DRENDO-1510 file (C-alpha; in Angstrom, 1 decimal, always signed):
<recs>
REC; n; res; u; v; w
REC; 1; UNK; +11.8; -1.7; -11.7 .
REC; 2; UNK; +8.6; -0.7; -12.8 .
REC; 3; UNK; +5.8; -3.1; -14.4 .
REC; 4; UNK; +5.7; -1.1; -17.9 .
REC; 5; UNK; +9.4; -0.9; -18.1 .
REC; 6; UNK; +11.0; -3.2; -20.6 .
REC; 7; UNK; +13.2; -5.0; -18.3 .
REC; 8; UNK; +10.1; -6.1; -16.1 .
REC; 9; UNK; +8.1; -7.1; -19.3 .
REC; 10; UNK; +10.7; -9.1; -21.6 .
REC; 11; UNK; +13.3; -10.5; -18.6 .
REC; 12; UNK; +12.1; -10.5; -15.3 .
REC; 13; UNK; +8.5; -11.5; -15.4 .
REC; 14; UNK; +9.1; -14.6; -17.8 .
REC; 15; UNK; +12.2; -15.7; -15.8 .
REC; 16; UNK; +9.8; -15.2; -12.4 .
REC; 17; UNK; +6.9; -17.1; -14.4 .
REC; 18; UNK; +8.7; -20.1; -14.5 .
REC; 19; UNK; +8.5; -20.4; -10.8 .
REC; 20; UNK; +4.6; -21.7; -11.5 .
REC; 21; UNK; +6.2; -24.8; -13.4 .
REC; 22; UNK; +7.5; -26.2; -10.1 .
REC; 23; UNK; +4.8; -28.1; -7.7 .
REC; 24; UNK; +6.7; -28.0; -4.5 .
REC; 25; UNK; +5.1; -25.0; -2.8 .
REC; 26; UNK; +8.4; -24.3; -0.3 .
REC; 27; UNK; +10.7; -24.4; -3.4 .
REC; 28; UNK; +8.1; -22.3; -5.1 .
REC; 29; UNK; +8.0; -19.8; -2.4 .
REC; 30; UNK; +11.7; -19.4; -2.0 .
REC; 31; UNK; +12.3; -18.8; -5.5 .
REC; 32; UNK; +9.4; -16.1; -5.7 .
REC; 33; UNK; +11.1; -14.6; -2.3 .
REC; 34; UNK; +14.6; -14.6; -4.1 .
REC; 35; UNK; +12.6; -12.9; -7.2 .
REC; 36; UNK; +10.8; -10.4; -5.0 .
REC; 37; UNK; +14.0; -9.2; -3.2 .
REC; 38; UNK; +15.8; -9.0; -6.5 .
REC; 39; UNK; +12.8; -6.7; -7.8 .
REC; 40; UNK; +13.2; -4.4; -5.1 .
REC; 41; UNK; +16.7; -4.2; -4.9 .
REC; 42; UNK; +16.9; -3.3; -8.6 .
REC; 43; UNK; +16.0; +0.1; -7.6 .
REC; 44; UNK; +16.9; +0.3; -3.9 .
REC; 45; UNK; +19.4; -2.3; -2.9 .
REC; 46; UNK; +20.3; -0.8; +0.4 .
REC; 47; UNK; +16.6; -0.4; +1.6 .
REC; 48; UNK; +16.0; -4.2; +1.1 .
REC; 49; UNK; +18.2; -4.8; +4.1 .
REC; 50; UNK; +15.6; -2.0; +6.1 .
REC; 51; UNK; +12.3; -4.2; +4.9 .
REC; 52; UNK; +13.6; -7.4; +6.1 .
REC; 53; UNK; +14.9; -6.0; +9.3 .
REC; 54; UNK; +11.3; -4.6; +10.0 .
REC; 55; UNK; +9.7; -7.9; +8.8 .
REC; 56; UNK; +12.1; -9.5; +11.6 .
REC; 57; UNK; +10.8; -7.1; +14.1 .
REC; 58; UNK; +7.3; -8.4; +13.5 .
REC; 59; UNK; +8.3; -11.8; +13.4 .
REC; 60; UNK; +9.7; -11.6; +16.8 .
REC; 61; UNK; +6.9; -9.4; +18.0 .
REC; 62; UNK; +4.6; -12.4; +16.9 .
REC; 63; UNK; +6.4; -14.9; +19.0 .
REC; 64; UNK; +6.4; -12.4; +22.0 .
REC; 65; UNK; +2.6; -12.0; +21.4 .
REC; 66; UNK; +1.9; -15.7; +21.8 .
REC; 67; UNK; +4.5; -16.2; +24.6 .
REC; 68; UNK; +2.5; -13.7; +26.8 .
REC; 69; UNK; -0.9; -15.0; +25.6 .
REC; 70; UNK; -2.0; -15.5; +29.1 .
REC; 71; UNK; -0.7; -12.2; +30.2 .
REC; 72; UNK; -3.0; -9.2; +28.8 .
REC; 73; UNK; -0.7; -6.4; +30.0 .
REC; 74; UNK; +2.4; -7.9; +28.6 .
REC; 75; UNK; +1.0; -8.9; +25.7 .
REC; 76; UNK; -0.3; -5.5; +25.0 .
REC; 77; UNK; +3.0; -3.8; +25.9 .
REC; 78; UNK; +4.7; -6.1; +23.3 .
REC; 79; UNK; +2.1; -5.0; +20.5 .
REC; 80; UNK; +2.5; -1.2; +21.5 .
REC; 81; UNK; +6.4; -1.8; +21.3 .
REC; 82; UNK; +6.2; -3.4; +17.9 .
REC; 83; UNK; +3.6; -0.8; +16.6 .
REC; 84; UNK; +5.9; +2.0; +17.7 .
REC; 85; UNK; +9.1; +0.7; +16.2 .
REC; 86; UNK; +7.5; -0.2; +13.3 .
REC; 87; UNK; +5.5; +3.0; +12.6 .
REC; 88; UNK; +8.8; +4.8; +13.8 .
REC; 89; UNK; +10.5; +3.5; +10.9 .
REC; 90; UNK; +7.9; +4.9; +8.6 .
REC; 91; UNK; +8.3; +8.0; +10.3 .
REC; 92; UNK; +11.8; +8.4; +10.2 .
REC; 93; UNK; +12.0; +7.6; +6.4 .
REC; 94; UNK; +8.9; +9.2; +4.9 .
REC; 95; UNK; +8.1; +12.2; +7.6 .
REC; 96; UNK; +11.4; +13.3; +9.3 .
REC; 97; UNK; +12.4; +15.5; +6.3 .
REC; 98; UNK; +8.7; +17.1; +6.6 .
REC; 99; UNK; +8.8; +17.5; +10.3 .
REC; 100; UNK; +12.0; +19.3; +10.5 .
REC; 101; UNK; +11.1; +21.6; +7.6 .
REC; 102; UNK; +7.9; +22.3; +9.5 .
REC; 103; UNK; +9.9; +23.2; +12.9 .
REC; 104; UNK; +12.7; +24.7; +11.1 .
REC; 105; UNK; +12.2; +27.7; +13.4 .
REC; 106; UNK; +13.6; +25.7; +16.3 .
REC; 107; UNK; +16.7; +25.3; +14.4 .
REC; 108; UNK; +16.0; +22.0; +12.9 .
REC; 109; UNK; +17.4; +21.1; +9.1 .
REC; 110; UNK; +16.3; +19.0; +6.4 .
REC; 111; UNK; +18.3; +15.9; +6.7 .
REC; 112; UNK; +17.5; +14.7; +3.2 .
REC; 113; UNK; +16.5; +11.2; +3.9 .
REC; 114; UNK; +15.8; +9.1; +0.9 .
REC; 115; UNK; +12.1; +7.6; +0.7 .
REC; 116; UNK; +12.1; +4.0; +0.3 .
REC; 117; UNK; +10.0; +2.7; -2.3 .
REC; 118; UNK; +6.6; +1.3; -1.0 .
REC; 119; UNK; +7.6; +1.7; +2.5 .
REC; 120; UNK; +3.7; +3.1; +3.0 .
REC; 121; UNK; +2.5; +0.0; +1.5 .
REC; 122; UNK; +4.5; -3.0; +3.3 .
REC; 123; UNK; +4.5; -1.0; +6.6 .
REC; 124; UNK; +0.7; -1.4; +6.7 .
REC; 125; UNK; +0.8; -5.1; +5.7 .
REC; 126; UNK; +3.3; -5.7; +8.5 .
REC; 127; UNK; +1.0; -4.1; +11.3 .
REC; 128; UNK; -2.1; -5.9; +9.9 .
REC; 129; UNK; +0.1; -8.9; +10.8 .
REC; 130; UNK; +1.0; -7.7; +14.2 .
REC; 131; UNK; -2.3; -6.5; +15.4 .
REC; 132; UNK; -4.5; -9.2; +13.7 .
REC; 133; UNK; -2.3; -11.8; +15.9 .
REC; 134; UNK; -2.9; -9.6; +18.8 .
REC; 135; UNK; -6.5; -9.8; +18.2 .
REC; 136; UNK; -6.5; -13.6; +17.5 .
REC; 137; UNK; -7.8; -13.2; +14.1 .
REC; 138; UNK; -4.7; -15.3; +12.5 .
REC; 139; UNK; -2.1; -17.8; +13.7 .
REC; 140; UNK; +1.2; -17.3; +14.3 .
REC; 141; UNK; +3.6; -17.5; +11.3 .
REC; 142; UNK; +6.4; -19.5; +12.3 .
REC; 143; UNK; +8.6; -19.7; +8.9 .
REC; 144; UNK; +10.0; -16.2; +8.7 .
REC; 145; UNK; +10.7; -16.7; +4.9 .
REC; 146; UNK; +6.9; -17.1; +4.5 .
REC; 147; UNK; +6.3; -13.8; +6.4 .
REC; 148; UNK; +8.8; -12.2; +4.3 .
REC; 149; UNK; +7.4; -13.5; +1.0 .
REC; 150; UNK; +3.9; -11.8; +2.0 .
REC; 151; UNK; +5.6; -8.6; +2.7 .
REC; 152; UNK; +7.9; -8.3; -0.1 .
REC; 153; UNK; +6.1; -10.5; -2.8 .
REC; 154; UNK; +6.7; -8.0; -6.2 .
REC; 155; UNK; +3.1; -7.9; -7.5 .
REC; 156; UNK; +1.7; -5.5; -4.8 .
REC; 157; UNK; +4.9; -4.3; -3.3 .
REC; 158; UNK; +5.5; -1.0; -4.8 .
REC; 159; UNK; +1.7; +0.5; -5.3 .
REC; 160; UNK; -0.7; -1.9; -3.6 .
REC; 161; UNK; -3.3; -2.9; -3.1 .
REC; 162; UNK; -2.9; -3.5; +0.8 .
REC; 163; UNK; -3.1; -7.0; +1.2 .
REC; 164; UNK; -3.7; -8.0; +4.8 .
REC; 165; UNK; -2.2; -11.2; +6.2 .
REC; 166; UNK; -5.3; -12.8; +7.1 .
REC; 167; UNK; -6.2; -12.9; +3.2 .
REC; 168; UNK; -3.1; -14.2; +2.0 .
REC; 169; UNK; -2.1; -16.7; +4.9 .
REC; 170; UNK; -3.8; -19.9; +3.5 .
REC; 171; UNK; -2.7; -18.9; +0.1 .
REC; 172; UNK; +1.1; -18.9; +1.2 .
REC; 173; UNK; +1.3; -22.6; +1.8 .
REC; 174; UNK; -1.7; -23.9; -0.5 .
REC; 175; UNK; -2.7; -22.6; -3.7 .
REC; 176; UNK; -3.4; -23.6; -7.1 .
REC; 177; UNK; -2.3; -22.1; -10.5 .
REC; 178; UNK; -4.9; -22.9; -13.0 .
REC; 179; UNK; -4.8; -22.1; -16.8 .
REC; 180; UNK; -8.2; -20.1; -16.2 .
REC; 181; UNK; -6.5; -18.4; -13.6 .
REC; 182; UNK; -3.4; -17.5; -15.3 .
REC; 183; UNK; -5.3; -16.5; -18.5 .
REC; 184; UNK; -7.5; -14.1; -16.3 .
REC; 185; UNK; -4.1; -12.8; -14.8 .
REC; 186; UNK; -2.7; -12.3; -17.7 .
REC; 187; UNK; -6.0; -10.5; -19.2 .
REC; 188; UNK; -5.9; -8.1; -16.3 .
REC; 189; UNK; -2.3; -7.3; -16.2 .
REC; 190; UNK; -2.7; -6.2; -19.8 .
REC; 191; UNK; -5.6; -4.2; -19.0 .
REC; 192; UNK; -3.8; -2.2; -16.2 .
REC; 193; UNK; -0.7; -2.1; -18.5 .
REC; 194; UNK; -2.9; -0.2; -21.2 .
REC; 195; UNK; -4.5; +2.1; -18.5 .
REC; 196; UNK; -0.9; +2.9; -17.3 .
REC; 197; UNK; +1.0; +3.2; -20.9 .
REC; 198; UNK; -2.0; +4.2; -23.4 .
REC; 199; UNK; -4.1; +6.5; -21.0 .
REC; 200; UNK; -2.1; +7.7; -17.8 .
REC; 201; UNK; +1.0; +8.6; -19.5 .
REC; 202; UNK; -0.8; +10.3; -22.4 .
REC; 203; UNK; -3.2; +12.3; -19.9 .
REC; 204; UNK; -0.1; +13.0; -17.7 .
REC; 205; UNK; +1.6; +14.9; -20.5 .
REC; 206; UNK; -1.3; +16.6; -21.6 .
REC; 207; UNK; -2.0; +17.9; -18.0 .
REC; 208; UNK; +1.7; +18.9; -17.8 .
REC; 209; UNK; +1.9; +20.9; -20.9 .
REC; 210; UNK; -1.5; +22.9; -20.2 .
REC; 211; UNK; -0.7; +23.2; -16.1 .
REC; 212; UNK; +2.9; +24.4; -16.5 .
REC; 213; UNK; +2.0; +28.5; -17.0 .
REC; 214; UNK; -1.0; +28.6; -15.2 .
REC; 215; UNK; -0.8; +32.2; -14.5 .
REC; 216; UNK; -0.8; +33.0; -18.2 .
REC; 217; UNK; -3.2; +30.4; -19.2 .
REC; 218; UNK; -6.6; +30.4; -20.5 .
REC; 219; UNK; -9.0; +29.5; -18.2 .
REC; 220; UNK; -10.7; +26.6; -20.5 .
REC; 221; UNK; -7.2; +25.3; -20.6 .
REC; 222; UNK; -6.6; +25.0; -17.1 .
REC; 223; UNK; -9.9; +23.0; -16.5 .
REC; 224; UNK; -9.0; +20.9; -19.2 .
REC; 225; UNK; -5.6; +20.2; -17.8 .
REC; 226; UNK; -7.1; +19.7; -14.5 .
REC; 227; UNK; -9.5; +16.9; -16.0 .
REC; 228; UNK; -6.6; +15.4; -17.8 .
REC; 229; UNK; -4.8; +15.3; -14.4 .
REC; 230; UNK; -7.4; +13.6; -12.8 .
REC; 231; UNK; -7.7; +10.9; -15.5 .
REC; 232; UNK; -3.8; +10.6; -15.1 .
REC; 233; UNK; -4.1; +9.9; -11.4 .
REC; 234; UNK; -6.9; +7.3; -11.8 .
REC; 235; UNK; -5.7; +5.2; -14.7 .
REC; 236; UNK; -2.0; +5.4; -13.1 .
REC; 237; UNK; -3.0; +4.5; -9.8 .
REC; 238; UNK; -5.9; +2.1; -11.0 .
REC; 239; UNK; -3.6; +0.5; -13.9 .
REC; 240; UNK; -1.0; -0.4; -11.4 .
REC; 241; UNK; -3.8; -2.2; -9.2 .
REC; 242; UNK; -4.9; -3.9; -12.1 .
REC; 243; UNK; -1.3; -5.2; -13.0 .
REC; 244; UNK; -0.9; -6.2; -9.1 .
REC; 245; UNK; -4.1; -8.2; -9.0 .
REC; 246; UNK; -3.3; -9.8; -12.6 .
REC; 247; UNK; +0.4; -10.9; -11.6 .
REC; 248; UNK; -1.1; -12.2; -8.1 .
REC; 249; UNK; -3.4; -14.2; -10.1 .
REC; 250; UNK; -0.9; -15.7; -12.5 .
REC; 251; UNK; +0.8; -17.0; -9.5 .
REC; 252; UNK; -2.1; -18.1; -7.8 .
REC; 253; UNK; -2.8; -15.3; -5.3 .
REC; 254; UNK; -6.2; -13.9; -5.0 .
REC; 255; UNK; -5.9; -10.2; -4.2 .
REC; 256; UNK; -8.8; -8.0; -3.0 .
REC; 257; UNK; -10.1; -5.0; -5.6 .
REC; 258; UNK; -8.7; -1.6; -5.0 .
REC; 259; UNK; -10.8; +0.6; -7.5 .
REC; 260; UNK; -14.5; +0.4; -8.6 .
REC; 261; UNK; -15.2; +3.1; -11.1 .
REC; 262; UNK; -14.7; +6.1; -8.4 .
REC; 263; UNK; -15.7; +8.8; -10.9 .
REC; 264; UNK; -19.2; +7.6; -11.0 .
REC; 265; UNK; -19.7; +7.9; -7.3 .
REC; 266; UNK; -22.8; +9.8; -6.2 .
REC; 267; UNK; -21.2; +11.3; -3.0 .
REC; 268; UNK; -18.4; +11.5; -1.2 .
REC; 269; UNK; -18.8; +8.6; +1.2 .
REC; 270; UNK; -19.4; +6.6; -2.0 .
REC; 271; UNK; -16.4; +8.0; -3.5 .
REC; 272; UNK; -14.2; +6.3; -0.6 .
REC; 273; UNK; -16.0; +3.3; -1.1 .
REC; 274; UNK; -14.7; +2.9; -4.7 .
REC; 275; UNK; -11.3; +4.7; -4.4 .
REC; 276; UNK; -8.3; +3.1; -2.8 .
REC; 277; UNK; -10.7; +0.5; -1.0 .
REC; 278; UNK; -8.2; -1.4; +0.6 .
REC; 279; UNK; -6.7; +1.9; +2.1 .
REC; 280; UNK; -10.1; +3.1; +3.2 .
REC; 281; UNK; -10.9; -0.4; +4.8 .
REC; 282; UNK; -7.4; -0.8; +6.7 .
REC; 283; UNK; -8.1; +2.8; +8.4 .
REC; 284; UNK; -11.7; +1.6; +9.1 .
REC; 285; UNK; -10.5; -1.4; +10.9 .
REC; 286; UNK; -7.6; -0.3; +12.6 .
REC; 287; UNK; -8.0; +3.4; +13.4 .
REC; 288; UNK; -11.8; +4.5; +13.3 .
REC; 289; UNK; -13.5; +1.3; +14.7 .
REC; 290; UNK; -10.7; +1.3; +17.8 .
REC; 291; UNK; -11.3; +4.9; +18.5 .
REC; 292; UNK; -15.1; +4.0; +19.1 .
REC; 293; UNK; -16.3; +4.7; +15.4 .
REC; 294; UNK; -19.7; +5.9; +15.1 .
REC; 295; UNK; -20.9; +3.9; +18.4 .
REC; 296; UNK; -20.1; +6.9; +20.4 .
REC; 297; UNK; -21.2; +10.6; +20.5 .
REC; 298; UNK; -21.5; +13.0; +17.9 .
REC; 299; UNK; -18.3; +15.1; +19.0 .
REC; 300; UNK; -16.3; +11.9; +19.5 .
REC; 301; UNK; -17.3; +10.8; +16.2 .
REC; 302; UNK; -16.2; +13.8; +14.4 .
REC; 303; UNK; -13.0; +14.1; +16.3 .
REC; 304; UNK; -12.7; +10.0; +15.1 .
REC; 305; UNK; -13.4; +11.3; +11.5 .
REC; 306; UNK; -10.7; +14.2; +12.0 .
REC; 307; UNK; -7.8; +11.6; +13.0 .
REC; 308; UNK; -8.9; +9.2; +10.1 .
REC; 309; UNK; -8.7; +11.8; +7.5 .
REC; 310; UNK; -5.9; +13.7; +8.7 .
REC; 311; UNK; -3.8; +10.5; +8.6 .
REC; 312; UNK; -5.5; +9.5; +5.3 .
REC; 313; UNK; -3.8; +12.7; +4.0 .
REC; 314; UNK; -0.3; +12.2; +5.6 .
REC; 315; UNK; -0.4; +8.6; +4.2 .
REC; 316; UNK; -0.4; +10.1; +0.9 .
REC; 317; UNK; +2.5; +12.4; +1.0 .
REC; 318; UNK; +4.5; +14.2; +3.5 .
REC; 319; UNK; +3.2; +17.8; +3.0 .
REC; 320; UNK; +0.9; +20.3; +4.3 .
REC; 321; UNK; -1.0; +20.0; +0.9 .
REC; 322; UNK; -2.0; +16.4; +1.9 .
REC; 323; UNK; -2.9; +16.9; +5.0 .
REC; 324; UNK; -5.4; +19.8; +4.1 .
REC; 325; UNK; -6.8; +17.5; +1.2 .
REC; 326; UNK; -7.4; +14.8; +3.6 .
REC; 327; UNK; -9.2; +17.1; +5.9 .
REC; 328; UNK; -11.1; +18.6; +2.7 .
REC; 329; UNK; -12.5; +15.1; +2.9 .
REC; 330; UNK; -13.2; +15.2; +6.4 .
REC; 331; UNK; -15.1; +18.5; +6.1 .
REC; 332; UNK; -17.3; +17.1; +3.4 .
REC; 333; UNK; -18.1; +13.8; +5.2 .
REC; 334; UNK; -19.2; +15.4; +8.4 .
REC; 335; UNK; -21.4; +17.5; +6.2 .
</recs>
């Protein structure tokens, strides 16, 4: 189910919206959790089980991390094991096909594993819970259903923004839905829907028609097609982020901004402060800084950037094209 579908707009959203009329937060959360699981199961019923199981692993790991608080080595071992399992799930379902194709010369064949919707987003959100708990930045969530709601809540489940547990923790049990907030949420959602339906879809159809036969097309047509494709990517992704932020506000949740006019950036660095902000900040805080960031020698800093941008490319897609795309930004950032 997508936000721009008639099923979502005229049936799912009005029914889910009735939950805000319920004053009891535990009851409201329970109904929103059920609605979120139905939303995800609408397209991939089997994959709901996978998401629940991965969340359950993070939930159990949280208790183990707290239990071994006075034993640093055991605590770190739990963290490493949980991160390996959670990331291993992502590798299997998103990258195993790619890895088998890459190493086909060893006799490996593409297993044809289906990619679960939103797995990259909810995996990073689960990781933020486990890692921040290990770092002592958040408290243990003892209610599994609250943790599952954080992971599966439908506004940001499919296309972000990547919401960290520390940002949403206080809002799970205590939040207010005001008329002003609901109005802002509906306005923001409508803006995002307009970006998606009125601009992105139209720009995408034009780009497809102009780029479908590049070998025989005029140079100007190709450049115009590339331009429309750039607008399609931005308005599609930015539109989904606006809709997610708007939906969250309608239900009393305050989600972080994900785009700030990236196409008026004055440099590559400025661009990545404006484009997919939650992804950039995630890699900065959970990969770049733990590797040493810029507080190390220049060769090591360049190596850290190489790791971050290689992973950034891979996160966007299981293809060498995406890896090269990420390293393209690595080269310019180094320069």
